[in-house]
C-alpha positions as CSV (number, residue, x, y, z in Angstrom):
1,V,99.0,123.1,101.7
2,I,96.9,121.1,99.3
3,L,95.2,122.0,96.0
4,L,91.4,122.2,95.4
5,K,90.5,121.6,91.8
6,I,87.5,123.7,90.7
7,K,86.1,123.5,87.2
8,N,85.3,127.0,85.9
9,D,83.6,126.8,82.5
10,D,86.1,124.9,80.4
11,K,89.1,125.6,82.6
12,M,90.5,123.8,85.6
13,I,91.6,126.2,88.4
14,F,93.9,124.9,91.2
15,S,93.6,126.9,94.4
16,P,95.9,126.4,97.4
17,L,94.3,125.3,100.6
18,K,95.6,125.0,104.2
19,I,94.9,121.9,106.2
20,K,94.1,122.6,109.9
21,R,96.9,120.9,111.9
22,E,97.7,122.8,115.1
23,K,94.7,124.7,116.5
24,E,92.0,122.7,118.3
25,D,88.5,122.5,117.1
26,K,85.6,123.5,119.4
27,N,82.0,122.7,119.6
28,L,79.9,125.4,117.9
29,D,82.8,126.7,115.8
30,E,81.3,127.9,112.4
31,V,82.4,126.1,109.3
32,V,81.7,126.4,105.6
33,G,81.7,123.5,103.0
34,I,81.8,123.5,99.2
35,D,81.1,120.5,97.1
36,I,82.0,119.5,93.6
37,F,78.9,121.3,92.3
38,K,80.1,124.5,94.0
39,K,77.2,124.4,96.5
40,L,77.9,126.1,99.8
41,Y,77.1,124.6,103.3
42,N,77.0,126.8,106.3
43,G,77.2,124.9,109.6
44,K,78.6,124.5,113.1
45,I,80.7,121.8,114.8
46,I,78.3,119.9,117.1
47,N,80.5,117.0,118.1
48,L,84.3,116.5,118.1
49,N,83.4,112.8,118.4
50,N,86.6,111.4,120.0
51,S,85.4,107.9,119.3
52,D,84.4,105.8,122.3
53,F,85.3,102.5,120.5
54,L,87.8,100.7,122.7
55,E,88.5,98.0,120.2
56,R,90.4,99.2,117.2
57,S,92.5,98.2,114.2
58,S,95.8,99.8,113.4
59,E,94.6,100.2,109.8
60,K,91.4,102.2,110.5
61,I,90.7,105.8,111.4
62,Y,87.9,106.2,114.0
63,R,87.8,109.8,114.9
64,R,85.3,112.1,113.2
65,V,84.0,115.7,113.5
66,S,80.2,116.1,113.2
67,V,78.7,119.2,111.6
68,D,75.0,120.2,111.7
69,V,74.4,120.2,108.0
70,K,73.9,117.5,105.4
71,S,76.6,117.5,102.6
72,L,77.9,115.3,99.8
73,P,80.6,112.8,100.6
74,G,84.0,114.3,99.8
75,T,83.0,117.8,100.7
76,P,85.8,119.8,102.3
77,F,84.8,122.1,105.3
78,F,86.7,125.2,106.2
79,N,87.0,127.2,109.4
80,S,87.2,131.0,109.7
81,Y,91.0,130.9,109.1
82,G,90.4,129.2,105.6
83,E,91.9,125.9,106.9
84,V,90.4,122.5,106.0
85,V,88.8,121.2,109.2
86,G,87.8,117.9,107.6
87,I,86.2,116.2,104.6
88,T,82.7,114.5,104.6
89,S,82.8,110.8,104.9
90,Y,79.1,110.3,105.7
91,S,75.9,112.3,106.1
92,D,72.2,112.0,106.8
93,D,69.4,114.5,107.0
94,N,70.7,116.2,110.1
95,Y,74.5,116.2,110.1
96,S,77.7,115.3,108.3
97,K,80.6,113.4,109.7
98,L,84.0,114.6,108.6
99,I,87.4,112.9,108.6
100,P,89.6,115.4,110.3
101,G,91.9,117.4,108.0
102,K,95.0,116.6,110.0
103,Y,94.9,113.0,108.7
104,F,95.5,114.2,105.2
105,F,98.4,116.5,105.9
106,N,101.3,114.0,105.4
107,K,99.3,112.0,102.9
108,I,99.0,115.0,100.6
109,N,102.7,115.7,100.8
110,N,103.5,112.1,100.0
111,A,101.0,112.1,97.1
112,F,102.9,115.1,95.5
113,Q,106.1,113.2,95.8
114,N,105.0,109.7,94.9
115,K,101.9,110.5,92.8
116,S,99.7,108.2,94.9
117,F,98.2,107.9,98.4
118,E,99.7,105.2,100.4
119,R,98.1,103.8,103.6
120,I,100.5,102.3,106.1
121,Y,100.2,98.7,107.2
122,F,101.1,97.8,110.8
123,G,98.9,94.7,111.5
124,V,97.4,94.7,115.1
125,N,94.0,94.8,116.7
126,Y,94.1,96.7,120.0
127,L,92.3,98.4,122.9
128,D,92.8,102.1,123.3
129,L,93.6,102.3,127.0
130,S,93.3,106.1,127.1
131,L,89.5,105.8,126.7
132,I,89.0,103.6,129.8
133,K,87.1,105.6,132.3
134,E,87.9,103.7,135.5
135,D,90.3,105.2,138.1
136,F,93.4,103.0,138.4
137,S,95.4,105.5,140.4
138,N,96.0,103.0,143.2
139,N,97.3,100.4,140.9
140,K,100.6,101.5,139.4
141,N,100.8,98.3,137.3
142,I,97.8,99.3,135.1
143,Y,98.4,101.8,132.3
144,Q,95.7,104.3,131.2
145,R,97.4,105.1,128.0
146,G,98.8,103.2,125.0
147,A,97.4,100.4,122.8
148,L,96.9,97.0,124.4
149,I,97.4,94.4,121.6
150,Y,94.2,92.4,122.0
151,D,93.0,89.0,120.7
152,K,89.3,88.7,120.4
153,N,87.6,86.1,118.1
154,P,87.5,86.3,115.2
155,F,90.1,89.0,115.2
156,K,93.7,88.1,115.8
157,A,95.8,90.4,118.0
158,V,98.6,90.3,115.5
159,I,98.0,89.6,111.8
160,K,100.2,86.8,110.6
161,G,103.0,88.1,108.2
162,S,102.3,91.7,109.1
163,P,105.1,94.2,110.0
164,A,104.1,93.9,113.7
165,D,104.2,90.0,113.5
166,L,107.6,90.1,111.7
167,A,108.9,92.4,114.5
168,G,107.8,90.0,117.2
169,L,104.9,91.9,118.8
170,K,102.6,89.7,120.8
171,N,99.1,89.5,122.2
172,G,99.1,91.3,125.5
173,D,101.9,93.8,124.6
174,I,101.1,97.5,125.4
175,I,102.4,99.9,122.8
176,L,103.3,103.1,124.6
177,A,105.1,105.2,122.0
178,I,106.3,105.3,118.4
179,E,109.7,107.1,117.9
180,D,109.2,108.7,121.3
181,E,105.8,110.0,120.4
182,E,103.4,108.8,123.2
183,L,100.1,107.3,122.5
184,N,97.3,109.1,124.4
185,V,93.7,110.3,124.0
186,N,94.8,113.0,121.5
187,K,97.0,110.7,119.3
188,T,96.2,107.0,118.8
189,L,98.3,104.2,117.3
190,S,96.2,104.3,114.1
191,E,96.8,108.0,113.7
192,I,100.5,108.0,114.5
193,I,101.6,105.2,112.1
194,Q,99.8,106.9,109.2
195,E,102.2,109.9,109.5
196,Y,105.0,107.7,108.2
197,R,105.9,106.4,104.7
198,P,106.2,102.8,103.6
199,D,109.5,100.9,104.2
200,V,110.4,103.2,107.1
201,E,111.7,101.5,110.2
202,V,110.3,102.9,113.4
203,E,111.3,102.3,117.1
204,V,108.3,101.1,119.1
205,L,108.3,101.3,122.9
206,I,106.2,98.5,124.5
207,L,105.3,97.1,127.9
208,R,105.6,93.3,128.1
209,K,105.1,91.6,131.4
210,N,105.8,94.9,133.3
211,K,109.1,95.4,131.4
212,K,109.6,98.2,128.9
213,L,111.2,97.0,125.6
214,K,112.1,98.8,122.4
215,I,111.4,96.9,119.1
216,K,112.1,98.0,115.5
217,V,109.1,97.7,113.1
218,N,109.5,98.1,109.3
219,L,106.3,99.7,108.1
220,K,104.8,98.6,104.8
221,K,102.0,99.9,102.6
222,I,98.5,98.4,102.3
223,N,98.3,96.6,99.0
């Protein structure tokens, strides 16, 4: 549950909101948005936009939900259950792109406890193997899930001095799971690590030269 602050004349009203976490969105699901000026937006989900970008950073969120109505940045959209589907990050004349509500669930809880939002720092650039379309079924040595730590100029595979670097992660390692939670098309490395708080040590399952290893990584916050 989060709170939406609505100004009503000279009073501030705090209303409880539910963030959509479990149920899956679908194309053409109807949604309603309300901006800071109390303007309503009626629309439908036109694209779940599971990003096709293979190259990613562990510190960036790539997934977006597209809605067929233009809205102001920061506008929350609700489904028929009254849950927050997402919050507008960008819009043009034809649609809005929403950051999915599930990304805010743990951050909101942490904000109430710590009075601030804290983004987690991991420190790798990677390829999302779950998005690769080729059929590797005949080659058991090639994985179709996980995050391949990837060095591509000018981006280093592992950022020097980062939690990943200090833990010994290397270019070419494939991250398969964080604390037994597998990386796949529904849950990427970027999404999983943001569920944790700073200064938490997590166990990372990796594949290195065809051998599975478990490495401890102490997560930090982005300064």
